C-alpha positions as CSV (number, residue, x, y, z in Angstrom):
1,M,-86.4,-56.6,-25.5
2,S,-87.3,-55.1,-22.1
3,I,-84.2,-54.5,-19.9
4,S,-85.2,-54.3,-16.2
5,S,-82.2,-56.0,-14.5
6,I,-78.5,-56.4,-14.8
7,A,-79.1,-60.0,-16.0
8,D,-81.3,-58.6,-18.9
9,F,-78.6,-56.0,-19.6
10,E,-75.9,-58.6,-19.8
11,S,-77.9,-60.8,-22.1
12,A,-78.7,-58.0,-24.5
13,L,-75.1,-56.8,-24.4
14,K,-73.9,-60.2,-25.3
15,E,-76.2,-60.2,-28.4
16,S,-75.0,-56.8,-29.4
17,M,-71.3,-57.8,-29.1
18,K,-72.0,-60.9,-31.1
19,M,-73.6,-58.9,-33.9
20,L,-70.7,-56.4,-34.1
21,F,-67.7,-58.6,-33.4
22,G,-68.7,-62.2,-34.0
23,E,-69.0,-65.0,-31.5
24,C,-69.3,-63.9,-27.9
25,K,-68.7,-66.2,-25.0
26,E,-68.8,-65.8,-21.2
27,Y,-65.4,-66.4,-19.6
28,K,-64.8,-66.1,-15.9
29,G,-67.7,-63.6,-15.4
30,M,-66.7,-61.6,-18.5
31,L,-68.2,-61.4,-22.0
32,R,-65.4,-62.0,-24.5
33,C,-65.2,-61.5,-28.3
34,L,-62.3,-62.0,-30.7
35,P,-63.0,-59.7,-33.6
36,E,-60.8,-60.3,-36.7
37,H,-60.2,-58.6,-40.0
38,L,-59.7,-55.1,-38.5
39,G,-57.9,-52.5,-40.6
40,V,-55.9,-53.0,-43.7
41,S,-53.5,-55.3,-41.8
42,D,-56.4,-57.7,-41.1
43,S,-55.6,-57.7,-37.4
44,G,-57.5,-59.1,-34.5
45,A,-58.3,-58.0,-30.9
46,I,-59.7,-59.2,-27.6
47,I,-62.8,-57.4,-26.3
48,E,-64.0,-58.0,-22.8
49,A,-66.9,-56.6,-20.9
50,A,-67.7,-57.1,-17.2
51,F,-69.9,-55.6,-14.5
52,E,-68.2,-54.2,-11.4
53,T,-69.4,-52.6,-8.2
54,G,-69.3,-48.9,-7.8
55,L,-66.2,-46.8,-7.3
56,N,-66.9,-46.5,-3.6
57,P,-69.7,-47.3,-1.1
58,D,-71.2,-43.9,-1.6
59,A,-71.5,-44.4,-5.4
60,P,-74.3,-47.0,-5.7
61,Y,-74.2,-47.3,-9.5
62,P,-72.7,-50.5,-10.9
63,L,-70.0,-50.1,-13.5
64,L,-69.8,-51.6,-16.9
65,H,-66.1,-52.1,-17.8
66,F,-64.9,-52.6,-21.4
67,H,-61.3,-53.7,-21.9
68,T,-59.9,-54.3,-25.4
69,T,-56.4,-55.8,-26.0
70,L,-54.9,-54.7,-29.3
71,A,-51.3,-55.9,-29.1
72,Q,-49.2,-58.0,-26.7
73,N,-45.7,-59.3,-26.2
74,I,-44.1,-56.1,-27.3
75,E,-40.3,-56.3,-27.5
76,E,-38.6,-54.5,-24.6
77,A,-36.4,-52.4,-26.8
78,K,-39.4,-51.0,-28.6
79,I,-41.4,-49.9,-25.6
80,P,-40.1,-46.3,-25.3
81,G,-41.1,-45.6,-28.9
82,V,-44.4,-47.4,-28.4
83,L,-45.2,-45.2,-25.4
84,M,-44.4,-42.0,-27.4
85,G,-46.6,-43.2,-30.2
86,L,-49.5,-44.0,-27.9
87,N,-49.2,-40.5,-26.3
88,D,-49.5,-39.0,-29.8
89,L,-52.5,-41.2,-30.6
90,N,-54.2,-40.3,-27.4
91,S,-53.8,-36.6,-28.3
92,V,-55.6,-37.2,-31.6
93,I,-58.5,-39.1,-30.2
94,N,-59.0,-36.7,-27.3
95,A,-58.4,-33.4,-29.0
96,G,-58.1,-34.1,-32.7
97,A,-60.2,-34.9,-35.7
98,F,-61.0,-38.5,-34.7
99,P,-62.7,-38.3,-31.2
100,A,-63.1,-41.6,-29.3
101,F,-63.9,-42.9,-25.9
102,G,-61.2,-43.8,-23.4
103,C,-57.6,-43.9,-24.3
104,F,-54.8,-46.2,-25.5
105,C,-52.6,-47.6,-22.7
106,F,-49.6,-49.8,-22.2
107,Y,-49.8,-52.5,-19.5
108,A,-46.2,-53.2,-18.6
109,P,-46.5,-56.6,-16.8
110,L,-47.9,-58.3,-19.9
111,K,-46.4,-55.8,-22.4
112,Q,-49.8,-55.2,-23.9
113,I,-51.5,-52.2,-25.6
114,F,-55.1,-51.9,-24.6
115,T,-58.0,-49.4,-24.6
116,G,-60.4,-49.3,-21.7
117,Y,-63.7,-47.5,-20.8
118,R,-66.0,-47.6,-17.8
119,M,-69.5,-46.4,-17.7
120,A,-71.8,-46.1,-14.7
121,L,-75.2,-47.8,-15.0
122,N,-78.3,-46.3,-13.5
123,P,-80.4,-49.2,-12.2
124,D,-83.5,-47.1,-12.8
125,A,-82.6,-46.4,-16.5
126,L,-81.1,-49.6,-17.8
127,E,-82.7,-49.4,-21.2
128,E,-81.3,-45.9,-21.8
129,D,-77.9,-47.0,-20.5
130,F,-78.0,-50.0,-22.8
131,E,-78.3,-47.6,-25.8
132,N,-75.2,-45.8,-24.5
133,A,-73.3,-49.1,-24.3
134,R,-74.3,-50.0,-27.9
135,Y,-73.2,-46.6,-29.1
136,Y,-69.8,-47.1,-27.4
137,L,-69.4,-50.6,-29.0
138,A,-70.1,-49.1,-32.4
139,S,-67.6,-46.4,-31.8
140,L,-65.0,-48.9,-30.5
141,Y,-65.3,-50.9,-33.7
142,E,-64.7,-47.8,-35.8
143,T,-61.8,-46.7,-33.6
144,M,-60.1,-50.1,-33.9
145,D,-60.7,-50.3,-37.6
146,L,-59.1,-46.8,-38.0
147,F,-56.1,-47.2,-35.7
148,I,-55.2,-50.9,-35.5
149,D,-52.8,-50.5,-38.5
150,Y,-51.0,-47.7,-36.8
151,I,-50.7,-49.7,-33.6
152,Q,-49.3,-52.7,-35.5
153,F,-46.7,-50.5,-37.2
154,L,-45.8,-49.0,-33.9
155,C,-45.2,-52.4,-32.3
156,A,-43.2,-53.6,-35.3
157,D,-41.0,-50.5,-35.5
158,P,-41.8,-47.3,-33.6
159,D,-39.4,-45.3,-35.9
160,R,-40.9,-46.5,-39.2
161,M,-44.0,-44.3,-39.4
162,T,-45.0,-41.2,-37.5
163,L,-48.6,-40.5,-36.5
164,K,-48.5,-37.4,-38.8
165,D,-47.8,-39.8,-41.8
166,Y,-50.6,-42.1,-40.7
167,M,-53.1,-39.3,-40.2
168,A,-52.3,-38.0,-43.7
169,Y,-53.1,-41.5,-45.0
170,L,-56.4,-41.6,-43.0
171,D,-57.4,-38.2,-44.3
172,Y,-56.9,-39.3,-47.8
173,V,-58.9,-42.5,-47.5
174,S,-61.5,-41.4,-44.9
175,D,-64.4,-41.1,-47.3
176,M,-63.5,-44.3,-49.2
177,N,-64.8,-47.7,-48.2
178,D,-62.8,-49.5,-50.9
179,L,-60.5,-51.9,-49.0
180,K,-58.4,-52.6,-52.1
181,F,-57.8,-48.8,-52.5
182,R,-56.9,-48.5,-48.8
183,M,-54.4,-51.4,-49.1
184,E,-52.8,-49.8,-52.1
185,Q,-52.4,-46.5,-50.3
186,M,-51.0,-48.2,-47.2
187,E,-48.5,-50.0,-49.3
188,K,-47.5,-46.7,-51.0
189,L,-47.1,-45.1,-47.6
190,I,-44.9,-47.9,-46.3
191,S,-42.8,-47.7,-49.4
192,M,-42.3,-44.0,-48.9
193,M,-41.4,-44.5,-45.3
194,E,-38.7,-47.0,-46.3
195,Q,-37.4,-44.4,-48.8
196,G,-37.3,-41.7,-46.1
197,K,-39.9,-39.5,-47.7
198,D,-42.5,-37.3,-46.1
199,A,-45.9,-38.8,-47.0
200,A,-47.7,-35.7,-45.8
201,G,-46.0,-33.7,-48.5
202,D,-46.9,-36.0,-51.3
């Protein structure tokens, strides 16, 4: 498909999001998907994409803004621990063994955890930029599948599992696509956490 306009880009992007995440609808000027079955916890998310004007009048490139909501309605008492956990997670994806785009953030008014990413689009190179957008979406899927379980644990009880414990689990199952095995190992990790043991030392 030839992409020569923002309208072409949006149409192609909608199809790519549909292929990766399931049904994709346009909602108030945004493309929206509701992927399910992420991680061992079988969690869901809300992925939105929208086109925005440039950052300022001197930056003529339009922006493609991706916004993904991963958790919401977090209990007030758990927010300090959630913030610490997200800081640790951002360190891992920005300087650790699992690099990713953007970062994980907490939006206080709605008590949500989200990840966001903006990319500038060159109107003269839309096909090339579309490939970059597809690469980001594939990376987003992998990032969510890897870390959605940690985020769910963090929201349920920030003191129950450290990122160190979770990373040890990821390292152990990273080359294994067997969901049953991953679930067994996750259950083992949770059991060890409840017993106050150090999973990384197992």
